[in-house]
C-alpha positions in Angstrom: 160.5 -76.8 -4.4 164.2 -75.5 -3.5 164.9 -72.0 -2.4 166.5 -70.0 -5.3 169.1 -71.7 -7.4 172.3 -70.6 -6.4 173.1 -70.0 -10.0 170.2 -67.8 -11.1 170.2 -64.8 -8.5 173.8 -63.7 -7.6 174.3 -61.2 -5.0 173.8 -57.5 -5.8 177.2 -56.1 -6.4 176.2 -52.8 -5.7 178.1 -51.9 -8.7 177.3 -48.8 -11.0 174.9 -49.6 -13.6 176.8 -50.0 -16.9 173.8 -49.4 -19.2 173.8 -45.9 -17.3 177.3 -45.3 -18.0 177.3 -45.9 -21.4 174.3 -43.8 -21.9 176.5 -41.0 -21.1 178.8 -41.4 -24.2 176.2 -43.2 -26.6 175.8 -41.0 -29.7 172.2 -40.4 -30.4 170.9 -42.8 -32.7 174.1 -44.4 -33.5 175.9 -44.9 -36.4 175.3 -46.2 -40.2 177.8 -48.8 -41.0 180.5 -47.3 -43.6 181.1 -51.2 -45.1 180.7 -51.1 -48.6 177.9 -53.3 -50.3 178.0 -57.1 -49.9 180.1 -58.9 -52.1 177.8 -61.2 -54.5 180.5 -64.2 -55.0 178.0 -66.4 -53.3 175.9 -66.4 -55.7 178.0 -68.2 -58.1 176.4 -68.1 -61.5 179.0 -69.4 -63.3 177.9 -72.9 -63.0 174.4 -72.2 -64.0 173.2 -73.0 -67.2 170.2 -72.1 -69.2 167.9 -74.9 -69.5 164.4 -76.4 -68.6 165.6 -79.6 -67.1 163.7 -81.2 -64.1 166.6 -83.8 -63.8 167.6 -83.5 -59.9 171.0 -85.0 -60.7 172.5 -83.0 -63.7 172.3 -79.7 -65.4 172.6 -80.1 -68.9 175.5 -78.5 -71.1 175.1 -75.4 -72.3 172.9 -74.9 -75.2 172.9 -71.8 -77.7 169.8 -70.8 -76.5 167.2 -72.1 -74.1 164.1 -73.5 -75.5 160.9 -72.5 -74.2 158.5 -74.3 -72.0 155.7 -75.8 -73.5 152.1 -74.5 -72.3 151.9 -78.0 -70.4 155.1 -78.2 -68.9 155.0 -74.8 -67.3 154.8 -74.8 -63.5 151.9 -73.5 -61.9 152.0 -70.5 -60.0 154.0 -71.2 -56.5 151.9 -70.7 -53.1 152.6 -67.8 -51.6 153.6 -70.0 -48.7 156.5 -71.2 -50.4 158.1 -68.0 -51.3 161.2 -67.2 -49.0 160.9 -64.5 -46.6 163.3 -61.4 -46.9 164.4 -60.1 -43.8 163.4 -61.7 -40.6 165.7 -64.5 -39.7 165.6 -67.6 -37.4 167.0 -68.8 -34.4 169.3 -71.4 -33.8 168.6 -75.0 -34.4 168.9 -78.5 -32.8 168.5 -82.0 -34.3 167.4 -85.1 -35.9 170.7 -85.1 -37.1 173.5 -82.4 -35.6 176.8 -82.5 -37.5 179.5 -80.7 -36.6 182.8 -80.0 -37.9 185.3 -81.6 -35.9 188.2 -78.8 -34.9 191.4 -79.8 -36.0 194.0 -77.4 -37.4 195.3 -78.2 -40.8 197.1 -75.6 -43.4 195.1 -75.7 -46.5 196.3 -74.5 -50.0 193.8 -72.9 -51.9 192.7 -75.6 -54.6 192.3 -74.6 -58.3 188.5 -75.5 -59.1 187.7 -76.7 -62.3 185.9 -74.1 -64.6 184.1 -76.9 -66.3 183.0 -78.8 -63.0 179.8 -80.2 -63.8 177.0 -80.8 -61.2 177.7 -84.5 -60.5 181.6 -84.0 -59.9 180.6 -80.8 -57.4 178.3 -83.3 -55.6 181.2 -86.2 -55.3 183.4 -83.2 -53.8 180.4 -82.3 -51.7 180.0 -85.8 -50.5 183.5 -86.1 -50.0 183.7 -83.7 -47.1 180.6 -84.3 -45.7 182.0 -88.0 -45.3 185.1 -86.7 -43.5 183.9 -83.9 -41.4 180.2 -84.6 -41.4 179.6 -87.9 -41.6 175.9 -87.7 -40.0 175.1 -85.4 -43.1 176.8 -87.9 -45.6 174.9 -90.8 -44.1 171.4 -88.7 -44.8 172.6 -87.7 -48.4 174.4 -90.5 -49.7 171.2 -92.5 -50.7 168.4 -90.0 -50.5 166.0 -90.1 -53.0 164.4 -86.6 -53.9 160.4 -86.0 -54.3 161.2 -82.8 -55.7 163.2 -81.7 -58.7 166.1 -79.1 -59.4 165.4 -77.1 -62.3 166.9 -73.8 -63.9 165.3 -70.7 -65.1 165.7 -69.3 -68.5 168.6 -67.3 -67.1 170.1 -70.5 -66.0 169.4 -69.7 -62.3 168.7 -72.7 -60.2 165.5 -73.4 -58.4 163.3 -76.4 -57.0 160.1 -77.5 -58.1 157.7 -79.7 -56.6 154.2 -80.3 -58.0 154.1 -76.9 -60.0 155.6 -74.8 -56.7 158.7 -72.9 -56.9 161.1 -72.6 -54.0 162.1 -69.1 -55.6 159.2 -68.1 -57.3 160.7 -68.7 -60.9 162.8 -65.8 -60.2 166.1 -68.1 -59.7 167.9 -69.0 -56.3 170.4 -65.9 -57.2 168.5 -63.0 -58.3 166.1 -63.9 -55.6 168.8 -64.2 -52.8 170.5 -60.8 -53.7 167.3 -59.1 -53.4 166.6 -61.0 -50.0 170.5 -60.0 -48.9 170.0 -56.5 -49.4 166.7 -56.1 -47.7 168.3 -58.2 -44.7 171.0 -56.0 -44.4 169.5 -53.0 -44.4 167.6 -53.9 -41.4 169.8 -57.2 -40.5 168.1 -59.4 -37.5 170.5 -59.5 -34.5 170.5 -60.5 -30.9 171.6 -57.6 -28.5 171.9 -58.3 -25.3 172.1 -54.9 -23.9 174.8 -53.6 -22.0 175.1 -55.2 -18.9 174.3 -53.7 -15.3 174.7 -54.3 -12.1 171.6 -56.5 -11.4 172.8 -59.3 -13.2 176.5 -59.2 -12.2 178.0 -61.0 -9.2 180.1 -58.9 -6.8 183.2 -59.5 -9.0 182.0 -58.7 -12.4 180.3 -55.8 -11.2 183.4 -54.1 -9.6 185.4 -55.2 -12.6 182.5 -53.4 -15.2 182.4 -50.5 -12.5 185.9 -50.0 -12.8 186.5 -50.3 -16.1 183.9 -47.5 -17.0 184.9 -45.3 -14.7 188.1 -45.5 -16.1 186.9 -45.4 -19.8 184.6 -42.4 -18.9 187.8 -40.3 -17.8 189.2 -41.1 -21.5 186.2 -39.6 -23.3 185.8 -42.7 -25.2 182.2 -42.9 -26.8 180.4 -46.0 -27.8 177.3 -46.7 -30.2 174.1 -47.6 -29.3 174.6 -50.7 -31.9 178.2 -52.3 -33.3 178.5 -50.6 -36.4 180.7 -53.8 -37.9 178.7 -56.6 -38.9 181.2 -59.3 -37.3 179.3 -61.7 -34.9 180.5 -64.5 -33.1 177.3 -66.7 -33.8 175.7 -67.1 -37.3 172.3 -69.0 -37.2 171.0 -69.5 -40.4 167.1 -70.8 -40.7 167.1 -72.6 -43.8 169.5 -73.8 -46.4 167.7 -73.8 -49.9 170.2 -73.8 -52.4 172.3 -72.5 -50.1 173.1 -69.2 -52.4 173.5 -67.0 -49.3 176.1 -69.3 -47.0 179.0 -67.3 -48.4 178.2 -63.9 -48.2 177.1 -64.2 -44.8 180.0 -65.7 -43.6 182.5 -63.6 -44.6 180.3 -60.4 -43.9 179.8 -61.6 -40.1 183.0 -63.2 -39.8 181.4 -65.6 -37.8 183.2 -68.2 -35.5 180.5 -70.3 -34.8 178.3 -71.4 -37.5 174.8 -72.9 -36.8 172.5 -73.9 -40.2 169.3 -75.3 -39.5 167.3 -77.2 -42.0 163.9 -79.3 -41.9 163.9 -80.2 -45.3 166.2 -83.0 -46.4 165.1 -82.1 -50.2 166.7 -78.9 -49.9 170.2 -80.0 -48.8 170.1 -82.7 -51.3 169.7 -80.5 -54.0 172.1 -77.7 -52.8 174.8 -80.2 -53.4 174.6 -80.0 -57.1 174.9 -76.3 -57.2 176.8 -75.1 -53.8 180.2 -75.9 -52.8 179.8 -77.3 -49.7 183.7 -78.3 -49.7 184.9 -75.2 -49.5 182.7 -74.1 -46.7 183.4 -76.7 -44.7 187.2 -76.1 -45.0 186.5 -72.5 -43.7 185.6 -74.1 -40.4 187.9 -76.8 -40.0 190.6 -75.0 -37.5 189.2 -73.0 -34.5 186.3 -72.2 -36.1 183.1 -74.3 -35.6 180.2 -75.0 -37.8 177.1 -77.1 -37.3 174.4 -78.3 -39.9 171.2 -79.2 -38.2 168.6 -81.3 -39.6 165.6 -81.3 -37.8 161.7 -81.0 -38.0 161.4 -80.8 -34.2 161.6 -77.2 -33.0 162.4 -78.5 -29.5 165.1 -80.3 -30.9 166.4 -77.5 -32.7 166.4 -75.1 -29.5 168.2 -77.6 -27.4 171.1 -78.0 -29.8 171.7 -74.0 -30.2 171.4 -73.5 -26.2 174.0 -75.9 -25.9 176.0 -74.9 -28.7 176.1 -71.3 -27.3 176.7 -72.4 -23.6 179.3 -75.1 -24.9 181.4 -72.7 -27.0 181.4 -69.0 -25.8 178.4 -67.7 -23.5 180.3 -64.2 -23.5 179.6 -63.9 -27.4 176.0 -64.2 -27.6 175.7 -60.4 -28.2 175.2 -59.0 -31.7 174.9 -62.9 -32.8 173.2 -62.5 -36.3 169.6 -64.5 -37.3 169.0 -65.3 -41.3 165.7 -67.1 -42.2 165.8 -67.8 -46.1 162.4 -68.8 -46.5 159.4 -69.0 -44.5 158.5 -72.3 -43.0 156.9 -73.4 -39.8 159.5 -75.3 -37.8 162.0 -72.2 -38.5 159.5 -69.7 -37.4 158.4 -71.7 -34.0 162.5 -72.5 -33.1 163.3 -68.5 -33.6 160.4 -67.6 -31.6 160.9 -70.0 -28.9 164.7 -69.0 -28.8 164.0 -65.5 -28.8 161.4 -65.4 -26.4 162.7 -68.0 -23.6 165.2 -70.6 -24.7 168.2 -68.6 -24.7 167.6 -67.0 -21.7 167.1 -70.2 -20.0 170.1 -71.6 -21.6 172.2 -68.7 -20.4 171.2 -69.3 -16.7 173.2 -70.9 -14.3 176.5 -70.0 -15.3 177.7 -69.4 -12.0 180.1 -67.3 -10.1 183.2 -66.7 -8.4 182.0 -66.3 -4.7 179.3 -69.6 -5.1 182.3 -71.5 -6.4 184.6 -71.1 -3.8 182.0 -71.5 -0.7 180.8 -74.6 -2.7 184.2 -76.3 -2.5 184.9 -75.2 1.3 181.5 -76.6 1.8 182.3 -79.8 0.3 185.8 -79.8 2.0 183.7 -80.0 5.4 181.3 -82.2 4.7 183.2 -85.0 2.9 186.1 -85.0 5.4 186.0 -87.2 8.4 184.2 -90.3 6.2 180.6 -90.0 7.5 178.6 -89.5 4.7 177.8 -92.2 2.1 178.0 -91.0 -1.7 176.0 -91.7 -4.7 177.4 -94.7 -7.0 176.2 -96.9 -9.8 173.3 -99.1 -9.1 172.3 -102.4 -11.0 168.8 -103.8 -10.5 165.2 -103.0 -11.0 163.1 -101.3 -8.4 159.7 -103.2 -8.3 157.8 -100.8 -6.1 156.6 -97.2 -7.5 158.2 -93.8 -6.5 156.3 -91.0 -5.2 158.7 -87.7 -6.0 156.6 -84.9 -4.0 157.6 -81.3 -4.3 155.9 -78.4 -2.3 154.2 -76.6 -5.0 150.1 -75.4 -4.2 148.5 -78.8 -5.4 150.5 -80.9 -2.6 148.0 -79.7 -0.2 145.2 -81.3 -2.0 147.0 -84.5 -2.7 148.4 -85.7 0.9 145.7 -87.4 1.9 146.5 -89.6 -1.2 150.0 -90.0 -0.4 149.1 -90.9 3.2 146.6 -93.6 1.8 149.8 -95.2 -0.3 152.6 -94.2 1.9 153.6 -97.9 2.4 153.1 -98.8 -1.2 155.8 -96.7 -2.7 158.9 -95.4 -1.9 158.5 -91.6 -0.9 161.3 -88.8 -2.0 160.5 -85.2 -1.0 161.6 -82.3 -2.3 163.3 -79.7 0.1 160.5 -77.5 1.7 158.2 -80.6 1.0 159.4 -81.8 3.8 157.4 -80.1 7.0 154.1 -80.4 4.4 154.6 -84.3 4.5 155.8 -84.3 8.4 152.6 -82.2 9.2 150.1 -84.6 7.8 151.6 -87.7 9.4 154.3 -88.9 6.1 157.6 -89.8 6.7 159.6 -89.6 3.5 161.8 -92.4 3.2 164.5 -89.8 1.4 164.6 -86.0 1.6 166.7 -84.3 -1.6 168.5 -81.0 -0.8 170.6 -79.2 -3.3 171.4 -75.6 -2.4 174.3 -74.3 -0.4 172.4 -71.4 1.3 173.0 -71.1 4.7 169.7 -70.1 5.3 168.4 -73.8 5.0 170.0 -74.9 8.4 167.8 -73.0 10.7 165.1 -74.0 8.6 165.7 -77.6 8.9 167.0 -77.5 12.6 163.5 -75.8 13.4 161.7 -78.5 11.3 163.8 -81.1 13.1 162.7 -79.5 16.6 158.9 -79.7 15.6 158.5 -83.0 14.0 160.3 -86.0 14.3 163.1 -86.5 11.5 164.2 -90.3 12.1 163.9 -92.8 9.6 164.4 -90.2 6.7 167.6 -90.7 4.8 168.9 -87.3 3.5 170.1 -87.2 -0.2 172.2 -83.7 -0.8 174.5 -82.2 -2.7 178.0 -82.1 -1.3 178.0 -78.6 -1.5 175.0 -78.1 1.3 175.8 -75.7 4.3 177.8 -77.7 6.9 175.2 -79.0 9.6 172.2 -80.0 7.7 173.7 -83.6 7.3 174.1 -84.2 11.0 170.3 -83.5 11.3 169.6 -87.0 9.8 170.1 -90.6 10.9 171.5 -90.9 7.3 173.1 -89.0 4.5 174.3 -89.9 0.7 175.5 -87.1 -0.8 176.1 -86.5 -4.4 178.2 -84.2 -6.8 176.4 -82.0 -9.0 178.0 -81.9 -12.6 178.0 -78.5 -12.9 180.0 -77.1 -10.1 183.7 -77.2 -9.2 183.5 -79.8 -6.4 182.9 -82.4 -8.7 186.5 -82.4 -10.8 187.9 -81.7 -7.3 186.6 -84.1 -5.2 184.9 -86.7 -7.1 186.7 -89.8 -7.5 184.8 -91.2 -10.8 181.5 -90.0 -12.6 179.6 -92.6 -10.5 179.6 -90.3 -7.7 177.9 -87.4 -9.7 174.2 -87.1 -10.5 173.0 -86.4 -13.9 170.8 -83.5 -14.3 169.9 -82.6 -10.7 169.4 -78.8 -11.1 167.8 -76.6 -11.1 165.4 -77.1 -8.6 165.0 -80.2 -6.1 162.5 -81.7 -8.2 164.9 -82.5 -10.9 167.3 -83.7 -8.5 164.7 -86.3 -7.1 163.5 -87.5 -10.5 167.6 -88.1 -11.2 167.9 -89.8 -8.1 165.3 -92.0 -8.7 166.3 -92.7 -12.1 169.4 -93.7 -10.8 168.5 -96.2 -8.4 166.5 -98.1 -10.9 162.4 -96.9 -10.5 160.4 -97.8 -13.5 156.9 -96.5 -12.2 157.1 -92.6 -11.4 154.4 -90.0 -10.2 154.6 -86.5 -9.4 152.9 -84.6 -6.7 152.9 -80.8 -5.9 155.6 -80.4 -8.8 153.5 -77.9 -10.1 156.7 -75.6 -12.1 154.1 -73.1 -11.1 151.0 -72.1 -10.0 147.6 -71.1 -10.7 147.6 -68.3 -8.4 151.2 -66.3 -8.6 150.4 -65.3 -4.7 150.3 -68.8 -3.6 153.2 -70.5 -5.1 153.9 -73.2 -2.6 152.1 -75.6 -0.3 150.6 -74.0 2.9 152.4 -76.2 5.6 155.7 -75.3 3.5 158.6 -73.0 4.8 157.5 -70.3 2.2 154.1 -70.0 4.2 155.1 -70.7 8.0 158.9 -69.8 8.4 158.9 -66.7 6.0 161.2 -68.0 3.0 161.2 -65.9 0.0 161.1 -67.1 -3.8 164.0 -65.7 -5.3 162.6 -65.5 -8.7 159.3 -64.0 -10.8 156.5 -65.8 -11.8 156.1 -63.5 -15.0 154.8 -65.7 -17.6 152.2 -68.2 -18.7 152.2 -72.1 -19.5 149.8 -74.9 -20.5 148.2 -76.0 -17.1 148.5 -80.5 -16.4 144.8 -80.6 -16.3 144.4 -78.1 -18.9 143.9 -74.1 -18.6 146.7 -72.3 -18.0 149.0 -71.8 -14.9 151.4 -69.3 -13.8 154.9 -69.8 -14.1 158.7 -67.8 -14.9 162.0 -68.1 -16.1 163.6 -70.6 -13.5 160.4 -72.9 -13.1 160.5 -73.3 -16.9 163.9 -74.6 -16.9 163.2 -76.5 -14.3 160.4 -78.2 -16.5 162.7 -78.4 -19.8 165.2 -80.6 -17.5 162.5 -82.8 -16.5 161.3 -83.1 -20.0 164.6 -83.9 -21.1 165.5 -86.3 -18.3 162.1 -88.3 -19.2 162.8 -88.6 -22.9 166.6 -89.5 -21.6 165.2 -92.3 -19.5 162.0 -93.8 -20.8 162.0 -97.3 -22.3 160.2 -99.7 -19.6 159.1 -96.7 -17.7 156.1 -94.8 -16.9 155.8 -91.4 -15.5 152.5 -90.0 -14.3 152.0 -86.3 -13.3 149.5 -86.2 -10.5 150.0 -82.2 -9.6 147.3 -79.8 -10.5 150.3 -77.3 -12.0 151.8 -77.0 -15.5 152.2 -79.9 -17.9 155.3 -81.6 -17.9 155.8 -83.6 -21.8 156.6 -87.3 -21.1 154.6 -87.6 -17.7 150.7 -88.7 -18.3 148.7 -86.2 -16.6 146.5 -88.5 -13.9 144.3 -87.3 -11.3 145.5 -88.2 -8.0 142.0 -89.5 -6.8 142.9 -92.3 -9.2 145.7 -93.6 -7.5 145.5 -96.6 -5.5 148.8 -99.1 -5.5 148.9 -102.6 -4.4 150.1 -103.7 -1.6 153.8 -104.2 -1.3 156.0 -106.7 0.9 158.3 -105.3 3.3 159.2 -101.8 2.0 161.4 -100.9 4.6 163.8 -103.7 3.8 163.6 -102.1 0.1 164.4 -98.7 1.6 167.6 -100.5 3.7 168.9 -102.4 0.8 168.8 -99.7 -0.9 170.8 -96.9 1.3 173.4 -99.8 2.2 173.9 -100.1 -1.9 175.9 -96.7 -1.4 179.6 -96.9 0.0 181.1 -94.3 2.5 183.4 -91.8 1.4 186.4 -92.6 3.1 189.5 -90.3 4.5 191.7 -92.0 2.0 188.9 -90.9 -0.6 189.3 -87.1 0.8 192.9 -86.9 1.0 193.7 -88.4 -2.3 191.2 -85.6 -4.1 192.6 -82.5 -2.2 195.9 -83.4 -2.6 195.7 -83.7 -6.5 193.5 -80.7 -6.5 197.0 -78.8 -5.8 195.0 -75.1 -5.5 197.4 -73.0 -4.1 200.0 -73.7 -7.3 197.1 -74.0 -9.9 194.8 -70.7 -9.5 197.7 -68.7 -9.6 199.0 -70.1 -12.8 195.4 -70.2 -14.4 194.9 -66.7 -13.8 198.0 -65.5 -15.6 197.6 -67.5 -18.5 193.9 -66.2 -18.8 195.1 -62.6 -18.2 197.4 -63.1 -21.4 194.7 -64.0 -23.4 193.6 -60.2 -23.7 197.2 -59.2 -24.2 198.1 -61.5 -26.9 194.8 -60.7 -29.2 193.5 -57.1 -30.5 189.6 -56.6 -29.7 188.7 -55.9 -33.5 188.3 -59.6 -34.2 187.1 -62.0 -31.4 190.1 -64.5 -30.7 190.7 -63.1 -27.9 187.1 -64.5 -26.5 188.3 -68.1 -28.6 191.5 -68.1 -26.7 189.7 -67.3 -23.3 187.0 -70.1 -24.0 190.0 -72.5 -24.1 191.2 -72.1 -20.8 187.6 -71.6 -19.2 186.2 -74.9 -21.1 182.8 -74.1 -21.7 180.5 -77.0 -21.3 183.2 -79.6 -19.7 183.3 -80.5 -16.0 186.7 -82.2 -15.7 188.6 -78.8 -14.6 187.6 -77.7 -11.4 190.2 -74.5 -11.4 188.7 -73.3 -14.8 185.0 -73.9 -13.0 185.8 -71.6 -10.0 186.3 -68.4 -12.3 184.3 -69.4 -15.2 181.1 -68.1 -14.4 182.4 -64.5 -13.0 184.6 -64.3 -16.3 182.3 -65.0 -18.4 180.3 -61.7 -17.3 183.5 -59.8 -17.4 184.3 -60.7 -21.1 180.3 -59.8 -21.5 181.2 -56.5 -20.7 184.1 -56.3 -22.7 182.5 -58.1 -25.9 179.5 -55.5 -25.5 181.3 -52.2 -25.1 184.2 -53.4 -27.3 182.3 -53.7 -30.6 180.6 -50.4 -30.0 183.6 -48.2 -29.7 183.7 -45.6 -32.3 187.3 -45.2 -33.9 190.3 -47.4 -33.8 192.1 -45.1 -31.7 189.6 -45.3 -29.1 189.8 -49.2 -29.5 193.3 -49.0 -28.5 192.8 -47.3 -25.5 189.7 -49.5 -24.5 192.0 -52.1 -24.8 194.7 -50.9 -22.5 192.4 -50.1 -20.1 190.5 -53.4 -20.6 193.8 -55.6 -19.8 194.7 -53.7 -16.7 191.3 -54.2 -15.3 191.1 -57.7 -16.1 194.2 -58.5 -15.1 193.6 -56.7 -11.6 190.3 -58.5 -11.2 191.5 -61.7 -11.6 194.7 -61.4 -9.2 191.8 -60.2 -6.4 189.6 -63.3 -7.0 192.9 -65.6 -6.9 194.0 -63.7 -3.7 190.3 -64.1 -2.2 190.1 -68.0 -3.2 193.5 -69.0 -1.8 192.5 -67.2 1.8 189.2 -69.1 2.0 191.0 -72.8 1.1 193.8 -71.8 3.5 190.8 -71.1 6.2 189.1 -74.3 5.8 192.2 -76.5 5.6 193.4 -75.0 8.8 190.2 -75.3 10.9 190.0 -71.4 10.9 187.2 -70.9 9.0 184.3 -69.7 10.8 180.7 -71.3 9.6 178.3 -68.5 10.1 174.3 -68.7 9.7 
């Protein structure tokens, strides 16, 4: 187990609580929207014809009067489970197939549509649009054979029928959806982050927020409890059906990012005959983004939604609209997981400015001098099992098993598992460390005085606190993908570890996968605990040297051997990352979880007493060859990287460009967020300067977004914008000056490394 992940718990800024300041000016109860009743263009009744046909490929031409169904052909009363739900919206979706409209600016003139367009002609246009911009959707739809039928009511409205059951309960798609939308807009399902306070802010975003609100309160600007506008950066539509709701939702929210989830391909297929997908795709062909997610796996859906929010605009989450079109267990599970856990997990680890500049300076110190090896690509297949040993409480019971097999498997210790292993006569071959925390140095120094650490190779992130690597005979260092040292110092992507975060067990698994192991055993990787007060091995630093757990254990999860365990957000983040890594590297590999902690999907539960491995010839030789396969990071590598970074020039230029984003756009829409994201580049790992500022600026923009959309009048918004622009530019200038001062001190050797 690692100490608190550096990305999860930024230091308390001591700033005033944003929520408290807002409440002082928030009218009780907020205010009702002044927006007129939603337009009904989305119901598109012009193409519907009176008919009783069940032909899925064509609606018959209009007839003078619709024929009455015979008693025999009248569909059975639809099951309640197939009736679309009104009101509650669902979560964001990930996928079996995920297709995103490629953002390519293009000017398009409104095309005159044929007034007498047939369903077949509409479908042909839709398929052409899918083929051009959503190829994955096109591949699904081009030759799809439905099992259900597109039918029309006596009033000419489309519906879907399967074995006598109707999606829209015989009411028709447009009539049903009109009622559903009316009910939805009365109490829209939206995600509100709440007004941010100092507990979730780092020192720089906290200082920005405090200064901003002090000035704002002096001007008597008032805020509503919730936004008056229906606008939202993200719109998540759970369920397509025949898509009669999409146009109105897009228009009313003016969303910049649209995520549509549909687990039933039947519905998407039929919608191509009655809904203008081409027009919708065109709306999102510029800076706006649209994803069509076709999946029946909730875990895939939530993964995609997490990645989309994080990769497009983490600052725009507040006010996200969720709309559920019909009841479905997959959609409901996705929505519940997102609301209760996955969005929070997906928003963790955004980083903050002070952490980034410290990690750059520490990487600078660790890499110069050509003293350490660096991670690189390894070709080969390890013919020996690997033990990944965490310091969860169940480790204590398994230490005899590990000792019995220590010559038959390569042992990778995870952070604070070092002391439990050494105290029980087990010398790990490798020890993985992730964190930059200076507190790790005295813990490591204490262990080196108490135990013989010879023979252990450190596998450490480049951002480790200087001095730790010197405690080991050898060190292999690696770059973490989500932090700024990677683009600034790495010579190629092979030097980057894949998915090493958030806890040390994740880094250990990534290293083992990278080096070609095929048989994996987890010991003490508990991702929680049976007893919240006993969350680590009794031999670990947490129980012997006073190391503190920096995150709460406040929820439960299924246990590996049954029952439930106590866990928390960080452990769940780690568990999800382990599961994703196992799924990503699964072919021909076997994963066993011998830990009496939380269940890890993809790792077979195995009681430790059943682990008895065959003898291995020359394990020491195998380990030696593995270490020698990694090259040294040379002085030439270091000098070339630092020269290319040219931070004294690039940082001030970047801050000026970022400040200009707010000056050039009005806060009434969200284009200022889109402009800022083009510079901050969420989801990318190749711009070191953007990564330095990214996390703290996200929080600043969250404050602006949350407060800005709650302002009551245009006049007050103008005042708020003027103040916000000045405070934002001032905050960026402070950060720029601080970064350059840090880098100057480490370059000249005047930086003082305090513990």
